[in-house]
C-alpha positions as CSV (number, residue, x, y, z in Angstrom):
1,X,-35.8,101.9,45.1
2,X,-36.6,98.4,44.5
3,X,-35.0,95.9,46.4
4,X,-34.4,92.0,45.4
5,X,-34.9,89.4,48.1
6,X,-33.3,86.1,48.1
7,X,-33.1,83.1,50.4
8,X,-29.3,82.9,51.2
9,X,-29.8,79.8,52.9
10,X,-30.9,77.3,50.1
11,X,-29.9,77.7,46.5
12,X,-33.0,75.5,45.6
13,X,-35.4,78.0,47.6
14,X,-38.4,79.3,45.6
15,X,-37.8,82.2,43.4
16,X,-36.6,85.4,44.5
17,X,-39.2,88.3,44.9
18,X,-39.3,92.0,43.8
19,X,-40.5,94.3,46.2
20,X,-41.9,97.0,43.8
21,X,-44.2,98.9,45.8
22,X,-48.1,99.4,44.6
23,X,-47.2,101.1,41.3
24,X,-47.1,99.0,38.6
25,X,-43.7,99.6,36.7
26,X,-43.0,97.9,33.1
27,X,-39.2,98.0,33.8
28,X,-39.8,96.6,37.0
29,X,-41.7,93.9,35.8
30,X,-39.1,92.6,33.0
31,X,-36.3,92.6,36.0
32,X,-38.5,90.7,37.7
33,X,-39.2,88.1,35.3
34,X,-35.5,88.3,34.5
35,X,-34.9,87.4,38.0
36,X,-37.1,84.7,38.1
37,X,-35.7,83.2,34.9
38,X,-32.0,83.1,36.7
39,X,-33.2,81.7,39.5
40,X,-34.5,78.7,38.0
41,X,-31.4,78.6,35.9
42,X,-29.6,78.5,39.4
43,X,-31.9,75.8,40.6
44,X,-31.9,73.5,38.0
45,X,-28.0,73.5,37.8
46,X,-27.5,73.0,41.3
47,X,-29.8,70.0,41.1
48,X,-28.3,68.4,38.1
49,X,-24.6,68.8,39.7
50,X,-25.3,67.8,42.7
51,X,-23.8,64.5,44.5
52,X,-25.6,62.2,46.9
53,X,-23.9,60.4,49.8
54,X,-23.7,57.1,47.6
55,X,-21.6,58.8,44.8
56,X,-24.0,59.0,42.3
57,X,-25.3,61.7,40.1
58,X,-28.9,63.1,41.3
59,X,-30.7,61.6,38.5
60,X,-33.8,63.6,39.3
61,X,-33.3,65.6,36.0
62,X,-33.3,62.6,33.8
63,X,-30.3,63.7,31.8
64,X,-27.5,61.8,33.6
65,X,-26.9,58.2,33.1
66,X,-24.2,55.9,34.8
67,X,-22.3,53.5,32.5
68,X,-23.3,50.0,33.8
69,X,-20.5,47.7,35.0
70,X,-21.5,44.9,33.0
71,X,-20.5,46.7,29.9
72,X,-17.0,45.9,30.8
73,X,-17.5,42.8,31.9
74,X,-19.1,41.8,28.6
75,X,-16.5,43.7,26.4
76,X,-13.9,41.2,28.6
77,X,-16.4,38.2,28.2
78,X,-16.7,39.0,24.3
79,X,-12.7,39.0,24.3
80,X,-12.2,36.1,26.3
81,X,-14.5,33.8,23.9
82,X,-12.6,35.5,20.9
83,X,-9.5,34.1,21.7
84,X,-11.3,31.1,23.3
85,X,-12.0,30.3,19.5
86,X,-8.8,31.1,18.0
87,X,-7.1,28.8,20.6
88,X,-9.4,25.9,19.4
89,X,-8.9,26.7,15.9
90,X,-5.0,26.6,16.7
91,X,-5.9,23.4,18.1
92,X,-7.6,21.7,15.8
93,X,-4.9,22.9,12.8
94,X,-2.0,21.6,15.1
95,X,-4.3,18.2,15.8
96,X,-4.9,18.0,11.8
97,X,-1.3,18.7,11.3
98,X,-0.3,16.0,13.8
99,X,-2.6,13.3,12.4
100,X,-1.3,13.9,9.0
101,X,2.5,13.7,10.3
102,X,1.4,10.5,11.9
103,X,0.0,9.2,8.5
104,X,3.2,10.3,6.7
105,X,5.1,8.5,9.7
106,X,3.4,5.1,9.5
107,X,3.5,5.0,5.6
108,X,7.0,6.1,5.8
109,X,7.9,2.9,8.2
110,X,6.2,0.6,6.1
111,X,7.9,1.7,3.1
112,X,11.2,1.4,4.7
113,X,10.1,-2.1,6.5
114,X,9.6,-3.2,3.2
115,X,12.7,-2.1,1.2
116,X,15.0,-3.2,3.7
117,X,13.5,-6.6,3.9
118,X,13.6,-6.9,-0.2
119,X,17.4,-6.3,0.2
120,X,17.7,-8.7,3.0
121,X,18.3,-6.0,6.1
122,X,14.7,-6.0,7.6
123,X,14.4,-4.1,10.8
124,X,14.4,-6.5,13.6
125,X,14.0,-3.8,16.0
126,X,14.4,0.1,16.2
127,X,17.6,1.5,18.1
128,X,17.1,3.1,21.3
129,X,19.0,6.8,22.2
130,X,18.0,8.9,24.5
131,X,15.9,6.1,26.4
132,X,13.5,5.7,23.8
133,X,13.3,4.4,20.5
134,X,15.0,6.2,17.6
135,X,12.7,8.4,15.8
136,X,13.9,7.0,12.3
137,X,11.2,9.0,10.5
138,X,12.5,12.5,11.7
139,X,16.0,11.5,11.6
140,X,15.6,10.7,7.7
141,X,13.8,14.3,7.4
142,X,16.5,16.2,9.1
143,X,19.3,14.5,7.1
144,X,17.4,15.1,4.0
145,X,17.0,18.6,4.8
146,X,20.4,18.7,5.1
147,X,21.2,17.7,2.0
148,X,21.5,13.7,2.2
149,X,23.8,11.5,4.6
150,X,27.2,13.0,2.5
151,X,26.8,16.2,3.0
152,X,26.1,15.9,7.1
153,X,28.9,14.0,7.1
154,X,30.9,16.7,5.4
155,X,29.7,19.6,7.4
156,X,30.8,19.1,11.0
157,X,28.6,19.7,13.6
158,X,25.6,18.9,11.4
159,X,24.9,15.6,13.7
160,X,25.0,17.4,16.8
161,X,22.1,19.8,15.4
162,X,20.1,17.1,14.1
163,X,20.4,15.2,17.7
164,X,19.0,18.4,19.3
165,X,16.0,18.2,17.3
166,X,15.0,15.1,17.6
167,X,12.6,13.8,20.6
168,X,15.2,11.4,21.8
169,X,17.6,14.4,22.8
170,X,19.5,13.5,25.6
171,X,22.2,16.1,26.7
172,X,24.2,13.3,28.6
173,X,24.7,11.6,25.3
174,X,28.4,12.5,24.9
175,X,28.7,10.5,21.7
176,X,25.2,11.2,19.8
177,X,26.7,12.1,16.7
178,X,28.8,8.7,16.3
179,X,26.0,6.9,17.4
180,X,23.4,8.7,14.8
181,X,25.5,8.2,12.2
182,X,26.2,4.4,12.4
183,X,22.2,4.5,12.8
184,X,21.5,6.0,10.0
185,X,23.9,4.0,7.9
186,X,22.3,0.6,9.2
187,X,18.7,1.7,9.0
188,X,18.2,4.3,6.4
189,X,21.3,5.1,3.9
190,X,19.8,2.7,1.6
191,X,16.6,3.8,1.5
192,X,18.0,7.4,0.9
193,X,19.7,6.3,-2.2
194,X,17.0,4.4,-3.6
195,X,14.8,7.6,-3.2
196,X,17.8,9.8,-4.5
197,X,19.9,8.0,-6.4
198,X,21.5,11.6,-7.1
199,X,23.0,11.4,-3.5
200,X,25.1,8.1,-4.0
201,X,28.7,8.8,-4.9
């Protein structure tokens, strides 16, 4: 009977040999070929799955590839770049809006000054609230946005809401509604009636 002999100590050892005696046997030759093929497959699979001490797969087969760490860094870098571009665009838009608002503010104040001088009530100085000059431009926009002076007066609490939206807001000022109303009457009411005649009672 034929005896199959394999090395038990090393799976990568040479192909098993088949002792067939001296008489040639076609069936035995076929079995030997199959055994050699099986041994080669075992050796190849073992080599591909072998893990080296540094934790990397054995690359001797040429079929295993390691994902580069830089790919994640590159993706993060691209994301950061995209976010930076978006932030820059948002900042530029804010600057443009701020510049446009500042131009509108200057035009508004020039018109108010001219009109008040024409009616004999020149703006000698801007009132102070919250340790800052009262923003007449923003105050006017807020009042008009609420329907005008008459509507704001009729709706209790509206002056307080407007005060909280101004850059001068100071919660320690307890008479803010009264002072806003008086300042609006002094500096802006006539201008409102000029621009919005329908607001006059």
